[in-house]
RODO-2510 file (C-alpha; in nm, 4 decimals, decimal comma):
residues 341
     n   res          X          Y          Z
     1     m     1,1416    -0,0354     2,4684
     2     a     0,7834     0,0128     2,3500
     3     a     0,7219     0,0148     1,9762
     4     p     0,6490     0,3601     1,8327
     5     i     0,2896     0,4530     1,7540
     6     g     0,2044     0,3420     1,4047
     7     d     0,5001     0,1083     1,3597
     8     d     0,2825    -0,1146     1,1362
     9     c     0,1803     0,1767     0,9112
    10     e     0,3294     0,2508     0,5708
    11     h     0,3014     0,6259     0,6345
    12     l     0,2274     0,8270     0,9476
    13     r     0,2349     1,2019     0,8986
    14     v     0,1977     1,4353     1,1952
    15     v     0,1725     1,7918     1,0648
    16     w     0,1823     2,1127     1,2647
    17     d     0,0952     2,4177     1,0564
    18     r     0,2585     2,7173     1,2194
    19     e     0,0422     2,9800     1,0491
    20     s    -0,2990     2,8316     1,1344
    21     r    -0,1812     2,6374     1,4418
    22     a    -0,3656     2,3346     1,3067
    23     q    -0,2476     1,9829     1,3908
    24     v    -0,3311     1,7147     1,1334
    25     i    -0,2437     1,3453     1,1449
    26     v    -0,2703     1,1146     0,8444
    27     a    -0,2111     0,7416     0,8863
    28     v    -0,1811     0,5123     0,5850
    29     h    -0,1845     0,1624     0,7269
    30     d    -0,1613    -0,0692     0,4255
    31     t    -0,1930    -0,0412     0,0485
    32     r    -0,1256    -0,3989    -0,0589
    33     l    -0,4835    -0,4374    -0,1819
    34     g    -0,4961    -0,0865    -0,3291
    35     p    -0,4844     0,2854    -0,2359
    36     a    -0,5787     0,3584     0,1246
    37     h    -0,9262     0,4963     0,1994
    38     g    -1,0516     0,6633     0,5158
    39     g    -1,2342     0,9745     0,6320
    40     i    -1,1257     1,2868     0,8187
    41     r    -1,2176     1,2882     1,1865
    42     r    -1,2164     1,6163     1,3810
    43     w    -1,2048     1,5555     1,7537
    44     t    -1,0675     1,6847     2,0840
    45     y    -0,7988     1,4586     2,2300
    46     q    -0,6267     1,4415     2,5654
    47     d    -0,2876     1,4849     2,4000
    48     a    -0,1012     1,4387     2,0727
    49     a    -0,0228     1,0737     2,1455
    50     a    -0,3925     0,9948     2,1910
    51     a    -0,4714     1,1576     1,8561
    52     q    -0,2012     0,9560     1,6815
    53     q    -0,3199     0,6322     1,8434
    54     d    -0,6751     0,6980     1,7291
    55     a    -0,5660     0,7731     1,3726
    56     v    -0,3588     0,4552     1,3558
    57     a    -0,6284     0,2329     1,5102
    58     l    -0,8901     0,3676     1,2696
    59     a    -0,6585     0,3290     0,9700
    60     r    -0,5822    -0,0300     1,0692
    61     a    -0,9536    -0,1072     1,0992
    62     m    -1,0059     0,0371     0,7509
    63     t    -0,7551    -0,2101     0,6088
    64     w    -0,9533    -0,5022     0,7488
    65     k    -1,2788    -0,3409     0,6373
    66     c    -1,1553    -0,3146     0,2792
    67     a    -1,0399    -0,6759     0,2797
    68     l    -1,3718    -0,8088     0,4136
    69     a    -1,5724    -0,5875     0,1777
    70     e    -1,3691    -0,7180    -0,1178
    71     v    -1,2825    -0,3763    -0,2546
    72     p    -0,9404    -0,3063    -0,4115
    73     a    -0,8314    -0,0643    -0,1409
    74     g    -0,6375    -0,0387     0,1826
    75     g    -0,6803     0,1432     0,5110
    76     g    -0,6068     0,5005     0,6123
    77     k    -0,7458     0,7780     0,8311
    78     a    -0,6984     1,1498     0,8827
    79     v    -0,7448     1,3279     1,2141
    80     i    -0,7730     1,6989     1,2844
    81     v    -0,7084     1,7835     1,6488
    82     d    -0,9951     2,0091     1,7532
    83     r    -0,9864     2,2897     2,0080
    84     p    -1,2098     2,5910     2,0848
    85     d    -1,0016     2,8409     1,8861
    86     l    -0,9361     2,6168     1,5852
    87     d    -0,9503     2,7893     1,2465
    88     r    -1,1709     2,5199     1,0981
    89     e    -1,1356     2,6132     0,7329
    90     a    -0,7592     2,6495     0,7595
    91     a    -0,7315     2,3113     0,9311
    92     y    -0,9229     2,1364     0,6544
    93     r    -0,7059     2,3090     0,3957
    94     v    -0,3978     2,1718     0,5718
    95     a    -0,5541     1,8256     0,5707
    96     g    -0,6210     1,8562     0,1992
    97     r    -0,2621     1,9536     0,1271
    98     v    -0,1303     1,6543     0,3219
    99     v    -0,3612     1,4209     0,1293
   100     e    -0,2501     1,5728    -0,2015
   101     e     0,1165     1,5301    -0,1091
   102     l     0,0560     1,1551    -0,0771
   103     g    -0,0192     1,1534    -0,4503
   104     g    -0,3122     0,9111    -0,4538
   105     a    -0,1862     0,6694    -0,1887
   106     f    -0,4763     0,7909     0,0293
   107     y    -0,8325     0,8902    -0,0598
   108     t    -1,0388     1,0656     0,2047
   109     g    -1,3996     1,1590     0,2798
   110     p    -1,6422     1,2155     0,5701
   111     d    -1,6036     1,1010     0,9286
   112     v    -1,6998     1,2286     1,2740
   113     n    -1,7603     1,6080     1,2784
   114     t    -1,6580     1,6506     0,9142
   115     t    -1,9373     1,7922     0,7020
   116     a    -2,0012     1,8187     0,3295
   117     a    -1,8949     2,1842     0,3511
   118     d    -1,5659     2,0829     0,5152
   119     l    -1,4999     1,8343     0,2363
   120     r    -1,5526     2,1033    -0,0247
   121     v    -1,2734     2,2974     0,1468
   122     v    -1,0528     1,9875     0,1326
   123     a    -1,1387     1,9454    -0,2363
   124     a    -0,9880     2,2866    -0,3080
   125     e    -0,6513     2,1402    -0,2052
   126     t    -0,6627     1,7804    -0,3299
   127     r    -0,8069     1,5586    -0,6017
   128     f    -0,8297     1,2626    -0,3671
   129     v    -1,1476     1,3368    -0,1714
   130     a    -1,5128     1,2327    -0,1988
   131     t    -1,7612     1,5216    -0,1818
   132     d    -2,1348     1,5656    -0,2324
   133     a    -2,0824     1,6914    -0,5871
   134     d    -2,3283     1,5684    -0,8486
   135     d    -2,0505     1,3748    -1,0213
   136     g    -1,9355     1,2089    -0,6974
   137     p    -2,0031     0,8667    -0,5456
   138     g    -2,3400     0,9590    -0,3950
   139     d    -2,4666     0,9731    -0,0366
   140     l    -2,2009     0,7944     0,1694
   141     a    -2,3874     0,8241     0,4994
   142     a    -2,6907     0,6595     0,3419
   143     a    -2,4688     0,3778     0,2141
   144     t    -2,3378     0,3215     0,5668
   145     a    -2,6898     0,3126     0,7096
   146     d    -2,7980     0,0689     0,4368
   147     g    -2,5053    -0,1602     0,5142
   148     v    -2,5735    -0,1579     0,8880
   149     l    -2,9375    -0,2422     0,8172
   150     h    -2,8327    -0,5460     0,6111
   151     a    -2,5978    -0,6524     0,8922
   152     l    -2,8706    -0,6039     1,1515
   153     t    -3,1140    -0,8075     0,9447
   154     a    -2,8672    -1,0979     0,9384
   155     l    -2,8198    -1,0650     1,3139
   156     a    -3,1960    -1,0633     1,3702
   157     d    -3,2246    -1,3818     1,1655
   158     r    -2,9622    -1,5438     1,3868
   159     l    -3,1511    -1,4265     1,6950
   160     e    -3,4690    -1,5757     1,5418
   161     t    -3,6452    -1,2433     1,5874
   162     p    -3,7866    -1,0713     1,2770
   163     l    -3,7233    -0,6986     1,2454
   164     d    -4,0873    -0,6137     1,3147
   165     r    -4,0465    -0,7716     1,6600
   166     l    -3,6962    -0,6434     1,7307
   167     r    -3,6218    -0,3924     2,0065
   168     c    -3,3192    -0,1956     1,8947
   169     l    -3,1403     0,0660     2,1044
   170     v    -2,9624     0,3124     1,8751
   171     q    -2,6919     0,5135     2,0521
   172     g    -2,5943     0,8223     1,8542
   173     l    -2,8303     1,0004     1,6177
   174     g    -2,5956     1,1646     1,3735
   175     v    -2,6604     1,1329     1,0023
   176     v    -2,5926     0,7576     0,9996
   177     g    -2,7643     0,6745     1,3285
   178     f    -3,0726     0,8737     1,2368
   179     g    -3,0763     0,7119     0,8935
   180     l    -3,0576     0,3690     1,0539
   181     c    -3,3554     0,4572     1,2740
   182     e    -3,5513     0,5602     0,9669
   183     r    -3,4782     0,2294     0,7953
   184     l    -3,5587     0,0207     1,1024
   185     a    -3,8826     0,2095     1,1632
   186     r    -3,9951     0,1381     0,8065
   187     r    -3,9522    -0,2303     0,8810
   188     g    -4,1505    -0,2174     1,2020
   189     a    -3,8731    -0,2400     1,4604
   190     s    -3,9286    -0,0949     1,8080
   191     l    -3,6758     0,1837     1,8608
   192     l    -3,5077     0,3129     2,1735
   193     v    -3,2811     0,6099     2,1083
   194     c    -3,0264     0,8223     2,2885
   195     d    -2,7960     1,1078     2,1970
   196     i    -2,6242     1,3929     2,3776
   197     v    -2,8111     1,6377     2,1512
   198     p    -3,1738     1,6652     2,2761
   199     e    -3,3054     1,7926     1,9422
   200     r    -3,1957     1,4752     1,7648
   201     v    -3,3714     1,2589     2,0207
   202     a    -3,6877     1,4661     1,9960
   203     a    -3,6864     1,4289     1,6168
   204     a    -3,6515     1,0499     1,6393
   205     v    -3,9324     1,0289     1,8950
   206     r    -4,1556     1,2445     1,6786
   207     q    -4,0803     1,0842     1,3415
   208     f    -4,0365     0,7178     1,4334
   209     g    -4,2317     0,6737     1,7554
   210     a    -3,9049     0,5915     1,9312
   211     r    -3,8679     0,5814     2,3098
   212     e    -3,6096     0,8149     2,4587
   213     v    -3,3321     0,6691     2,6719
   214     a    -3,1093     0,8950     2,8783
   215     a    -2,7532     0,9016     2,7470
   216     d    -2,6148     0,7696     3,0764
   217     e    -2,8596     0,4762     3,0686
   218     a    -2,7787     0,3516     2,7173
   219     l    -2,5634     0,0668     2,8454
   220     t    -2,8053    -0,0470     3,1153
   221     t    -3,1355    -0,0420     2,9226
   222     a    -3,2733    -0,3762     2,8049
   223     a    -3,3163    -0,4376     2,4312
   224     d    -3,2656    -0,7151     2,1792
   225     v    -2,9865    -0,5333     1,9982
   226     f    -2,7557    -0,2496     2,0973
   227     a    -2,6637    -0,0410     1,7911
   228     p    -2,3747     0,1965     1,8744
   229     c    -2,3565     0,4725     1,6138
   230     a    -2,1429     0,7253     1,8014
   231     l    -1,7744     0,7028     1,8952
   232     g    -1,6047     0,3724     1,9743
   233     g    -1,4814     0,2217     2,2979
   234     a    -1,8199     0,2332     2,4710
   235     i    -1,8193    -0,1326     2,5736
   236     t    -1,5591    -0,2034     2,8385
   237     a    -1,5145    -0,5422     3,0039
   238     e    -1,7270    -0,4200     3,2959
   239     v    -2,0057    -0,3061     3,0616
   240     a    -1,9855    -0,6303     2,8626
   241     r    -2,0524    -0,8334     3,1779
   242     s    -2,3952    -0,6784     3,2253
   243     l    -2,5039    -0,5272     2,8922
   244     p    -2,8737    -0,6292     2,8817
   245     v    -2,9002    -0,7236     2,5125
   246     r    -2,8655    -1,0333     2,2952
   247     g    -2,6693    -0,8780     2,0124
   248     v    -2,4546    -0,5790     1,9133
   249     c    -2,4489    -0,4254     1,5661
   250     g    -2,3953    -0,0594     1,4781
   251     a    -2,2067     0,1942     1,2719
   252     a    -1,9462     0,2976     1,5309
   253     n    -1,5830     0,1962     1,4825
   254     n    -1,3897     0,0051     1,7496
   255     v    -1,6979    -0,0607     1,9637
   256     f    -1,5072    -0,2493     2,2329
   257     a    -1,2586    -0,0733     2,4559
   258     d    -1,0163    -0,3658     2,4256
   259     a    -0,9871    -0,7348     2,3426
   260     a    -1,0818    -0,8346     2,6972
   261     a    -1,4203    -0,6642     2,6606
   262     a    -1,4868    -0,8489     2,3357
   263     q    -1,3988    -1,1799     2,4978
   264     v    -1,6335    -1,1129     2,7901
   265     a    -1,9173    -1,0428     2,5480
   266     h    -1,8482    -1,3661     2,3612
   267     s    -1,8291    -1,5716     2,6801
   268     r    -2,1738    -1,4398     2,7745
   269     g    -2,3130    -1,5549     2,4417
   270     l    -2,3727    -1,2081     2,2982
   271     l    -2,3780    -1,2073     1,9181
   272     v    -2,1543    -0,9221     1,8111
   273     v    -2,1309    -0,8166     1,4466
   274     p    -1,7778    -0,6913     1,3712
   275     d    -1,8021    -0,3148     1,3260
   276     f    -1,5660    -0,3106     1,0292
   277     v    -1,8033    -0,5440     0,8466
   278     a    -2,1309    -0,3732     0,9403
   279     n    -2,0279    -0,0157     0,8624
   280     a    -1,8533    -0,0775     0,5294
   281     g    -2,1241     0,0776     0,3082
   282     a    -1,9599     0,4169     0,2627
   283     l    -1,6234     0,2565     0,1986
   284     i    -1,7661     0,0293    -0,0707
   285     q    -1,9500     0,3125    -0,2402
   286     g    -1,6661     0,5638    -0,2145
   287     a    -1,3799     0,3296    -0,3052
   288     l    -1,5492     0,1803    -0,6091
   289     w    -1,6262     0,5295    -0,7352
   290     n    -1,2762     0,6620    -0,6695
   291     l    -1,0977     0,3671    -0,8254
   292     q    -1,3360     0,2476    -1,0965
   293     q    -1,5929     0,5305    -1,1417
   294     v    -1,8599     0,2702    -1,0650
   295     r    -2,1858     0,3690    -0,8974
   296     v    -2,2777     0,1016    -0,6466
   297     e    -2,6052    -0,0831    -0,6982
   298     p    -2,8159    -0,1662    -0,3883
   299     q    -2,7468    -0,5370    -0,4206
   300     r    -2,3727    -0,4722    -0,3799
   301     l    -2,4365    -0,3525    -0,0251
   302     e    -2,6546    -0,6556     0,0430
   303     r    -2,3349    -0,8605     0,0427
   304     i    -2,2674    -0,7126     0,3876
   305     g    -2,5636    -0,9057     0,5249
   306     r    -2,4463    -1,2285     0,3625
   307     t    -2,0968    -1,1809     0,5044
   308     v    -2,2412    -1,1240     0,8516
   309     a    -2,4562    -1,4373     0,8277
   310     e    -2,1520    -1,6451     0,7292
   311     l    -1,9399    -1,5014     1,0114
   312     l    -2,2065    -1,5645     1,2744
   313     e    -2,2527    -1,9215     1,1518
   314     r    -1,8795    -1,9902     1,1588
   315     a    -1,8475    -1,8284     1,5023
   316     a    -2,1156    -2,0619     1,6369
   317     v    -1,9446    -2,3687     1,4895
   318     d    -1,5939    -2,2700     1,6035
   319     d    -1,7029    -2,1090     1,9338
   320     r    -1,4947    -1,8008     1,8593
   321     p    -1,5889    -1,4317     1,8517
   322     p    -1,7063    -1,3248     1,5031
   323     a    -1,4565    -1,0376     1,5018
   324     e    -1,1699    -1,2803     1,5588
   325     i    -1,2787    -1,4862     1,2593
   326     a    -1,3326    -1,1751     1,0456
   327     l    -0,9920    -1,0336     1,1383
   328     a    -0,8149    -1,3590     1,0542
   329     l    -0,9876    -1,3710     0,7158
   330     a    -0,9041    -1,0058     0,6447
   331     r    -0,5383    -1,0541     0,7343
   332     e    -0,5212    -1,3609     0,5138
   333     r    -0,6556    -1,1614     0,2183
   334     v    -0,4110    -0,8762     0,2751
   335     e    -0,1130    -1,1064     0,3182
   336     s    -0,2030    -1,2963     0,0021
   337     a    -0,1736    -0,9692    -0,1907
   338     g     0,2062    -0,9755    -0,1455
   339     g     0,4609    -0,7406     0,0038
   340     a     0,3767    -0,3885     0,1119
   341     s     0,4176    -0,1232    -0,1532
***
């Protein structure tokens, strides 16, 4: 018999609110290193099982991200199942109540399709949420973009190509992806950009001199680095066999569709920065504020680049995918923290 979804989680709450007809899923994967942290994702899923699987996979990745980032926190994630007639405000209120019921075992914040306004709604129901308030942790999207830039710089060094000679294809021009473009442009990188929203592409072309790439050509267009900053799972084994780049580093979670795709990329010699290392900026900034009321200094995020450099070096020596090495190190750190709470 197959194991139930989320069997490795400490908590998995699937809530159906009869009044608003909102479905909310909160997964708390592991709190051995500290309270779980993870954003609220609002997305349309094929069915309830797919939504639960996504919440659990994202929560699990957050556990490893916390361990690699050396913050005293664990992994969690909240998901709101979207649909055309969703009462958005009511759904975020339900999410806030679920978070509050966990009593500090889970802190939440932004994720895909969740805005600052949505988080203010959540904050009306729970203490355990990061918002854009003046007394909050600061701009979390900017922290993510900063961290990805440090990771990309380490990757460029490994590729022996300085940023001002790097061709980088950024897929997804949301707040983080657009911010990454801005940072890369300031350092002289050549940008190729794609997004399903034409206005975002036009803005990147106008502001950064980027070259537009059609959304359906993102995985077949040549570049030095592919920077996925949209949803995960874009690189399947088939895509990995022909992806015309030398490296992969972006803000998206779970970039590979499965382990087979990651292995194909490694066997081709592609240098792939583990997503849960590259995109840890918001986690670092948010968790340290939530738990210690510490505002993160820029040099704290620079550690992401040093971690990436060490992982890529070790991967070359051991001839193993960087993500495999990173995951083993993260698990070791979590296990050393003792039994689950």
